[in-house]
N, C-alpha and C positions, 0 to 999 in steps of 0.2 A: 431184479430187486434182490437185495441181500436177504438171505433166509435167517432171520433172527426172531425169536419168540416174543420178545418185548415183555414189559410188565403186565400183570393181570389187572383187571378192572372189577372193583366191587359194583360200580355203577357204570352204565354205558355212556358213551359220549352223547347219545340222544337224550338220555335222562338229565345229564348235567346241563346240556344246552337248554333244556326245558326249564331249568331253574334260574336262568339268566333273564333279566329284563330286556337287555339290548346288547348283543355281542359287539356291535359297532361302537357303542358309547359306554363301555364298562367303567364303573367307578372302582378303581383299584387303590383307593386311598388306604393307607396304613396309619391309623391314628396314633399308634404307639411311637411312630417315628418322630412325631412332633413334640414329644416330651423331652425335658432335659435328661442328660445321661444318667444321673442318679435315680430320678423317678422312673425312667424307662427300665433301668436295671431291676428295680424292685417289682415293677409291674410284670416283667418277664418272669421273674422268680415265682411270683404268685400265680402266673399263668400256668406254671408247671403242676400245681396241685390238682386241678381237675383233669389234666392230662394223665397224671399218674393214677388217679382213681379210674379213669376210663380204660387205661391199658390193662387193668386188673379185672375188668368185667369178665364174668365166666363164659359168655357166649358172643358178645359183640364188641370185643376190645378194639378192633381196627376201626369199625364204623364210628364208635363213640370218640376215639382219639381223633379221627378225621373230622368229625363234627366240631370238636373244640378247636382244632387247628384252623379250620375255615373261618373262625371268628377273627383271625388276624386281618382278614379282608372283609369287614362287616357289611359293606355295601355292594360287594360283587355279586352275591347270590340273593335272590328274593326269598328263597327257601333252600334248605340243604337237601341233597338228593336222598338222604335217609328217609325223608318224609314225602318224597315225590313219587307219585304213582304213574303219571302220564309222561309221555316223551314226545319230542319234536320229530317231525318228518324231514327236517332239513338234512341235506347231505353232509355227513361228517367223515367221509372217506379220507380226506386229506389229513385230518387229525389222527385218524386210525393208522394211516400209513406211517406218519412220523413216529408214533408211539411204537409201532412194530419194529422200528430200527433202533430202539433203545435196548440196553442190556436188560435181561430179565430181572436182575437184582444188581444194586450198586456193588462196587468192589468192597470186599470185607476188610475193614481196618479196625475192627473191634473184636474182642474176645468174649464169647458167650459162656455163661455158667452151665456147662453141660453135665459135669460129673461132680460127685462128692466123695469124700474119703470113705464113707460107709459102704457105698457100692463097690469101690475098689477093694476094700478089705474083705468083703464077702465074695469077691470074684464074680460079681454079677455082670449085668450089661449096662451100657450107657442108659438104656431105656429105664432100667430099674432106678438109676440115680435121678433121672429127670421126672420119672413118673411119681416118685415119692413126693415130689414137690407139687404134683397134680397140675403141671402147667404144660406138659408136652402136647397133649391133645388139644389144648387151647391155642397154642402159638404156632405149632407146626402144621403145614397143610397135610391132609390125610395120606397122600401117596408117598410121602417121604418118611413116614414113621418106621417102616420096616428096616431102614438102614441102621436103626439104633438098637436092634435086638441082637447084635453080635456079642458073643461072650467076650469079656475082657481077658486079654492074654496075660500070661504070667511074666513074659519077658518085658522088662521096663522099656526097651527101645520100641518094641512092637506096640506096647500100650500107648506110648507118647505119639507114635505115628497114627494110630487109630483115632485117638482124641483129636489130633490135628486135622485129619481127613474129615472127621465128623463135624468139626467146626465149620468147614467150608460147606458141607452138605446142609447143615442146619441153617446157615446164613442164606443159602440159595433157596430155602424152602420155608421161611417164616412168612406169615401173613404180612408183617410190617415191612418186609424188604421186597416181597414179590408183587405187592399190590400198590398201585399208584394212588396218591392222595388227590382229593378233589381240587385243591388249590392249583396243583400242577396241571390238572386236566383243564381247568379254566384258562390258564395261561396258554396251554397247548392249543385249545380251540381258537383263541385269539390269534396266535401265531399262524395257524393254518389258514385263517381268513385273510391275514395280511400278506402272506407269502414273503416276498422280498421287498415289499413296500416299506419305506422308512416311516416310522411313527415315533418321533422322539419322546413325546409325552408318555406313550406306552412303555418304551424302553426304560425311561427314568423311573416310572412307577414299578416296573419289574425289578430294577436294580435296588430300589428301596426295600422291596419285599425280600429279595435274596440276602441283602445285608442284615435285615431284621431277623431273618431266620438263622443266620450265622450267630447273631448275638444271643438268640434263644438257645441254640446249641451250647454256646459257652456258659451261659447262666445255668443251664441244667447240669453241665459237667461239674460246675462248682458246687451245686447242691448235692450231687452224688458223692463228691469228695467229702463234703460235710458229714454225710451219712456214714461213709466208710471210716472216718476218723472220729465219729461220735461227737461232733461239734454242734452243740445246741445253742450257744450264746447268741448268734445272729437272729434267732427266732423267738426271743423272749418277750417281744412286744406283745401287748395284750390285744392289739387290733384283731378283729375276727379273721381277716384275710391272712394275717401272719400266722395265727394259730391254726388255721385250716392247712396252710402250707406245712407247718411243723407236724401236724397230725398225719399228713400224707407221707412225709419223709421218715417219721419215726412212729410207725403204727404199733398199736398194742399187739396185734396179731401179725407176726412176721412171716407166716407161711407164704411162700412164693414172692416175698418182697424183693429178694435179690434178683429173681428172674424178671419181676415187673420193672425194676429199675433199668435192667439191661434192655428189655424190650422197648421201653420208651426211648432209650438212647439210640437204639437201632432205627426206630420209627423216625425220629428227628433227623438223624444222620442221613437216612434214605431220602427223606423229603428235601433236605438241603442239597444233597448231591444231585438229585434229579433237577431241582430248580436251577442250579448253576449250569448244568449241562444244557438245559432247555434255553436258558437266558443267553448263553454264549452262542447257541445254535442260531438264534434269531439275529443277534448283533453281528455275528460274522457273516451270516447270509446276506444281510442288507449291504455290507461292505463288499461282498463278492460280486454282487450284481450292480450296485450303484456307485462303487468306488469309495475308498476310505477317505475320511476327513478327520481333522483334529477332534471335532466334537464327538464323532462316533468312536474314534480310537480311545478317547477318554473313558468311554463306557466299558472298556475291557478290564478296567481296574476295579476289582471287587474286594470285599472284606473276607478275610480267612477266618478260621476258628483255631482255638488254642490247641486242639488235639493234634494239629499238624506239626507242632513243635517236636513231638516225639517220633515222627516218622522220618525215615531216610529212604534212599533209593531202593534198598532191598525190599521195603514194604510194597513198593509199586511194581518193580520189575520181577521180583521173585527169582525163580531159577531159570532165567532166560539164557540164551546162548551167549557164549563169550565173544562172539563176533560183534555183538552190539556194544559199541564203545561206551564205557561208563561216563566219560566226560560229555559225549554227545547227548546221552540220556539225561545227565544232570542239567544240561542247558534247558531241556524240555521241562523237566520236573520242577525246576525252581523258577520258571517264568511266572510272572504275576498272574497270568491267565491260565495257569495249570493247577490252580488250587483244587485239590481233591478230585481232579479229573481221573478218568479211568483209562489206563494204558494197556489193559489186558489184550484187547483186540490188536492194537498196533504191534505189541511185542509178539503175539502169536503169529501174525502174518510175517513179520520180519524174521522170526526164528524158522518158520516153515520154509521160507525162501533160502535162507543161509544155513540151514540145519547141519550141513556137513562141513562147515568151515570153523576153524579155531579163531581165537582172538588174534588181532593184528596190531595191537597197541604197543607192545613191548618186543623189541628185537630179541629173538631167541626164546620167546615164551608163547604159549598158546592161550594165555589168559588176557583178559581185558585190563585196562589201566585202573587205578584206584578211583578216578573220577573226581578228585578233590580240586584239581586245577588243570588247565590245559597243558602245562609243562610236564605233568606226570604221564602224559600220553606221548610216546616217542614219535608218533606220526606228525606231531607238531614240531619236533625238535630233531633228535639224532637219527631218526629213521626216515627223514625226508628222502624221497627217491632221487636217483641221479637224473639230471636234466636229459630230456629226450630218450628216456629208457622205454617209453611207451611206443607201441606200434599199432597200426591198424590191424584188425582181426584177420585180414586176408594176407598179411605180411609175415614172412618167416623170421623177421627180426634182424635181417642182415642188410637192409637197404641203406643207401647212402643218405647224406644230408643235403638239403638245398639251402644255400646261404643267401643273405641279402645282397642286393646291389646297393652299396652305400651311396653311390652317385645318384641312383634313381630315388633313394630314400630322401636325400638332402634336396633334390630337385623338386620333389613333390610337395605340394602345399599341405599344411597341417589342418585337420587331423588326418593321419595317414592310415591306409588299410592295404592289405595285400590283394593284388589282382587275382581273381579266381580263374587262373589260366594255367593249365598244366604244360603248355608248350615251351615255357621259358626255362632256361637252365639255372637262373637265379630268381630270387624273390623280387618281383616288381611291384611298385606301389602306385596307388591312385588316391585321391582325396576321398575320405570316408563320406558316405552320403546316406540317404534313406534307402539305398539299395545295398547296404552293407550288412553282412552277417557277423555279429559280434560273438565271440566264444568266451564263456566264463568257465574256468576250470580251476582245479587245485593242483599246485605244483607237486605235491607229494605223490600224485598219480603218474608222474613221469612225462608230462607234456611241457614242463617249464624249460626255460633257457633264454637265450638272447639271440637277436638276428645275426650278430657277428659270428656266432657258432653254428647257426642254421638250425633247421628243424628236419626231422625225418621226412624223406620225400613221400613216404606212404601216407603220412599225416597230411602233408600239403595236398596230395591228390584227394584224400578223403574230404578235406575241407572244401576243395574246389567243387567236388561233386555235390556235397551237401548244399553249398551256396547256390549252385545252379538249380538244384531241385526245389529250392525255396525262393527262386526268382531273384537271387542276389548276384551282383557283379563283382563284389569284393568281400573279403573276410578280414576280421581283426582278431588277433590273439596276442597277448602281451609278449610271448616268446618270439614273435616275429615282428613286433611293432614298437617295443620299448628297448632301445639300445642301452649299453652300459655307459656311454658318454654322458657325463653329468648334465650338460646343457640339453642334449637331445632327450635324455630321460625325463628331466623336469618338464620340458615342453610336452612330451607325450603324456605324462601323468596328468597334466593340467587339462588335457582334452578328454579324459576318461568319461567325465559326466556327459559330454556331447556325444561321444561314441555310442554309449549304451542308451542314451535318451533318444537319439535320432535313428539308430539302426532299424532296419526292417525286421530283423529277427535277432534275438539273443539265444544262443544255444548253450544249455547247461551240459557240460561234459564231466561226468563223474563215473568212476568205474563200477560202483554199486548200482547206480541207476541204469547203466548200460548192460547190466546182467539180467534185466527184466524185459521180457518180450511183451509187446502190447498190441499185437496184430489182431487179437480177438476183441479187445476193448470190453471185456466183461467187467462187471462191477467189482468182482473179487480181484481181478488183475489190477484195476485202477486203485483199489484200496491197498494192495501190496506195494504198488509203485509209490503211493502217497506215504506209506509207512517208511519205506526206504528213504524217501526225500527228507523226512523229518529228522532222520538220524545219520544221514550220509555226511561225508567230509565237506562237501560243497555247502551244506546247510549250516556249518558251524564256524566258518572263517569270516574274517572281517572284510577282506577285499571282495569276496563273492557276495556279501551282503550289500555292499555299495553297488555292485553290478546288477544285483537283483532289483534294488530300489529304482535304479535308473532305467533298467531294461523293462521292468514292470510287465505290461500286457503283451509285449512282444516276445516274452520268454517262451522257449520251446525246450522240452527235456529230450535229450538224446538217449534212446533206449536201445535194446538189442537189435542187431542187424541194421543199424543206422536208421531205424524208424524214429520219428519224432512225434511228440504230442504237445500241444499248446498248454502251458501251465494253468492258465485260468480255466480252460476246458476241463482239465483234470480236477481242479479244486471244486468246480461247480458240480461235476458229475458225482464226486464223492459226497458233497454236501446234499445233493438232491436224492441220490439213490443208495449211498453207503450207510454204514453204521454211524449213528449220531455221535456216539462216544469217540469215534475216530475223527469224524469231520471237525469237531470242536477243537481238536488239538492244533488246528491251524492258528488259533489264537496265540500259541507259543512261538509262532513264526510270522509276526505281524507284517514284516517287511515284504512278504510274498503276496499280501493282499493288493489288488489292483488300486491304483491311485488315479484321481481325475487329472493330476498334474505331476507326472513322474519326475519332471526336471526342476521342479520348484525347490527352493532352499528349505531344508528341514531345520527346525529349531535346534540350537546347540544342546538343549536339554533332552529333547526326544532322541536325537542321534546318540547322545552320550549314554542314554539308557539302553538303546539297542546294541551299542558296541560294548556294553559293560562286561560281557562274558565272551567276547569274540576275539580270537587270536590272530595276530598278524606276525609273520616270521621275522621280517626286517625291523630293526630298531626304529622307532618313531613312525612306522607306517600307520599305526592307529591314529596318530595326530593328523597325518595327511588325509586319511579317509574321513576323519571327523570334520576336517575343514572342507573337503570336497562335498560332503553331504550338506554343508551350510553354504555351498557355492562360493567358498573362499578359494584363493589361489594356492592351493596345496601347501599349507604351512608345515614346516618341519618341526617347530617347537610349540609347546603349549602357550607360551607367552604371545606368540604371533596370533594364535587362534583367538585368545581372549581379547587381544587388542583389536580384533576385527569385529567385536560385538560391543554394544553399548548397554545392554541389560541382561540380567539372568534371574530366573526364578529361584528364590532362596531355598525353596524346598528341595531343589536338585542338589544343592551343595552339602546337604546333611547325609553324607555317605562316608565310607572308609577309603575313598580314593586318596592317594598321596597328593600332596600339594606342591606347587612350584616353590622353588627356593632361590634366594639371592636376588629377587626382583621386588623392590619396595612397591607396595600398592597392590601386589598380586599374591600375597601369602595365603589367601583364601582359595585360590583358583586350583581346581584339579589339574594335575599335570598329565593325566591320561584318562580316557574313558574306561579303560580296562581295569576292572576291580578284582584283583586277586585276593585270596584269603591271606590275612596277615597274622603272623605269630606275635603275640604279646605276652607279657609276664608281669606278675605282681609279687612284691616282696612278702615273704612269710616269716622273716626273721630267722635267726640261727643259720644263716648262710643258705637258706632255701628260697626258691622262687617257684611260684605256681605258673606254669606255662599254659596258654590257651590260644585258640584260634578264633578270629572274628572275620566276618565279611558282611558289611552293611551295604547292600546294593543301592545304586542311585536310581531313583524314579524321576520321571520328567518334571516333577514339581508343578505341574499344571494346576492352577488355582491358588498358588502361593504368591506372596508379595514379590514383585519384580524390583530388584535393587539395581542401581545405576553403576556401571563400570566406568570409573574415572581414572586418570593417570595417578591420582593421589590415593586411590583405594576404592573399595566397594562401599558405596553410600546407599543406605536403605534402612528400613524399619525391621526390627526383630522383636520377638517376645522374649524379654530378658528377666533374669533373676540375679540380683547382685548378692554376693556372699561375702560376709566379713570373716575375720579369723575365727571368731567364736562359733559361727555357723558351720564353718568347714571342720573345725575340731569335733563338733557334735556328730557330723556325718561320718568322720573317720572312726570315732568311738563306736557308733552304731554298726559300722562295717565289721569292726573287730568282734563285737558281740555276736554277730551272725555266723562267725566261723565255727565249723564243727569238724569233728574227727570222722573220717570215712575210710573205708578200705578200697574205694575205687574213685576214679575221676571220670567225668563225662567224656564222650568221644571228642577228640581234638585237644584234650588237656593232658598235661604231664607235669613232672616235677624236675627241677633243675637245681643242682648243687653248685655253689660258688667256690667250694674248696673240697679237696679230697676227703677231708674228715667229716664234712657235713653229710648227713644222711637222714632219711625219713624216719622219724621216731614213731612208735605206735600211736602216740597221742598228738601227732601233727594235725593241726586244724587248718582246713582249707576254706576259701571264700566260695560260697554258693553262687555268687555273682561277681566273678573276678574282674570283669570290665568296669563295673560300678566302683569296686574297690580301687581300681587303677585310676579312675576319674577323681576319686576323693584324694588319692595321694598326689596327683598332679595339681589339683586345686590347692592342696596344702603347700606344695613346693612353690607354686606361683605366688601365694600370699605371704611367703616368708619375707619378701622385700617390704619394708614398712611403708613405702610410698606407692606400692603396686595396688591396683584395683583389679578384682576378678569378677567375672560374670559368666553365666551359662546362657546359651541362646537356643531358641526354637523358632522355626519359621512362623510367619503370620499368614493369614488368609490374604487374598489379593487386595481386600479393602484396607488392610493395615490395622485392623481392630482386634480381631480374635485370633486364637492359635490355629495354625494350619494342621489339619488332620488327614489330608489326602494321601499321605504316604504311609499312614499307620496300618499295620496288619495286612499289608499286601505281601504275601510270601510266607516263609516258614519261621522266621525269627521274630517273635512277638515281643519286642522291647521298645521302650521309648528312647529316642536318640537326642542328644544335645551336643552343641559345639561349645568348647571352652575357649574363652577369650581373656586376654590379660592386657591391661594398660600399665606399662612400666613407668612412663614419665608423663603423667596427665597434665601437660602444659597446654594442650588444646591445639586443634588444627582448625582455624576459623571458629565455627561454633561447635566443633566436635573434638573430643579426645581421639587419639589414634589407638586402635585396638589390634592386637596381634592374635591371629588364629592359632590355637594350640592343638586342635584335633577334635574328632567326633567320638563320643563314648556313650555307653549304655547309662541310662538314668533310671531312677526308681519310680517316680510318679510326678504328676503335675499339680498336686493338691496344695502346694504352698501358696498362701494368699498374696504374696508380694510379686508374683509375675506381672509384668506390665509391658505394653508396647513402647519402644523407644527407637528413635533414629540414631544411627551410629556409623562410623566409618572404620572399616577393617582394612589394614594395610598388609 
């Protein structure tokens, strides 16, 4: 068992269990979830008033805040543990065990008000600054207070370092961060009783609570902003509940108010982070033991919080070793199931294993890549290793190659695999079967090539011995089984699904994974191997994702000394015995979860989402992979892929994916699943343009309206807003009014001059939301034709009545997205005008009263 302290408990599990009527039939209803969005928002704001008063209590701040938070689940407890004296004798060891594998405190992503200018000016201590506010003894656990008695140094650099260090120490020792709240204990007790048994009703109830808590965090953040900027206007209503909220936010006595605001933020943040971690732990556990299904996969999409907008990879990975590729980490961090998850243990284990190695992303540099896109990492491009530069560990690197017998290859029935026989002087082939060992590897690690050129004989011998040890008669690897001949290559690629689906074993061969020995199979060893798996090259490529999905439960990881471990055994051991914060990161690699039917066709939307950040080196390979995952015959062009489908979830289409060009009826269709960051610009006048970068990821669109793909175009219902020339002019004017002068631009933004004489003047005004400004300009340009019609679109729910919100706030960019469409010549196509897709852009809000559902055809 991993040695982790886990969060502390104000109340024992026995006491909490004694407060429940019936653990097996818990009523986890959250009444606030049933309100409309406006009413729910105000109810959550007003909910913060008693929370803020509770957090300022002189002696029982955590207990009273916890008491109030528990009222979000009004029927889960028959009484709160604060008033409970008796306890149950039921065994709660399973719940206690899971809690012990949680981090003591969530990852710190907030700044605490530890110091003030008075204490710094007087050269006192941090303790003097926080003690003057008389809050340190209330909020910090006693054993941590001695850390804050250090005299403040004179040197500014040392002072900043001390304050930074003490931020972490304080966060790790606050009552509100180190103690677990009662609601999460209730959920934990339920999960401990269920184990890996699927309970869809419970999972959906838990998801509603997690999303409601995220909304509460957002509403409270907004209230704190109002306090910081002195905004009183929203609280002028004379209703008692509104005045109570105003009084809590703007008290007459401000002593300790700043600290109280921060403590409540930390309390809510901690409760939300733990609830998400616990929720993912259950949902992933069910899929690990029962197999993933579309229903349970959907449950991995949760609502984020606005605080995440301001965070980048440095907030999560800190000062980790350069050997950890920034692009690989970015894939993990931006997954929709990585919201506010804790990467500290994963990074610590990865760094400890590779601590003596420099970065390997850029040739001639010991640094990692920028992490903004795959192409910035040369391991995907110019630093690809020479074919067959890899050798077995026992080889001196000077062995010869063994080449194919083309005659034997052509004579063999497809799909073909190499005979695991070391006695032949050439590669011989047999039909692949359930006794085949398939090898999934990354070309950049030196095992790539073609059978015409051969493979290193030491590798052939290694594969033969591995196959024999695993009870296999043949092995398959692309470098020995996919020739250069176009017809043979196409034939071989079309059998990849069958190869990996039907093989007895799929071996994952990655140089980082092979650096880890697993002979002892300790929990720490398995956690380290899992951490490497999440960030290794094999885990971030497009082809290997296909092979992992089709190989599924037969996947074995090749480790040091040619030892292997079954992937599903590794994942289950880490989930059962390892750190919970590490185990739940599997959600960012959903394709590794076991499936009840690994060979089934995946939806074009699901696979498009999975491939949206995965790189394939050959042009159009991502289309081939996309098609193979849908069980199509390896299409080379996007048009062929879309012609192979008759419907698409409209929610999937609202992304920044480039669209097909030159094919009438398919101008709406993404031409690739791989969504790279796009550089856009908006005109500032005077020869200047504001440059900025966008990336709007594609989600699977599950639950959105499914439109019909026809030869004439995409026919389906959308939520539309028609805009005339006056409305567009007003939008453009409002955009101009929002422009402001600033000395800096957000990350990813820049300034471009269209002439040598144009330059940034001190009073140059920028757009705070450049993509919205860009959308307005495009709308204006489209409407300049007097006969043109312009509208913006949003997806509808599956019933075709209300707007689809399933893709909102999954991820880090909390913006509303719309598609712009224009009808240049509204002569009609049957019952419909023909609309042209102009692109997807950021929009401001959905409050306009004229949004309505309408069927249309997009060409």
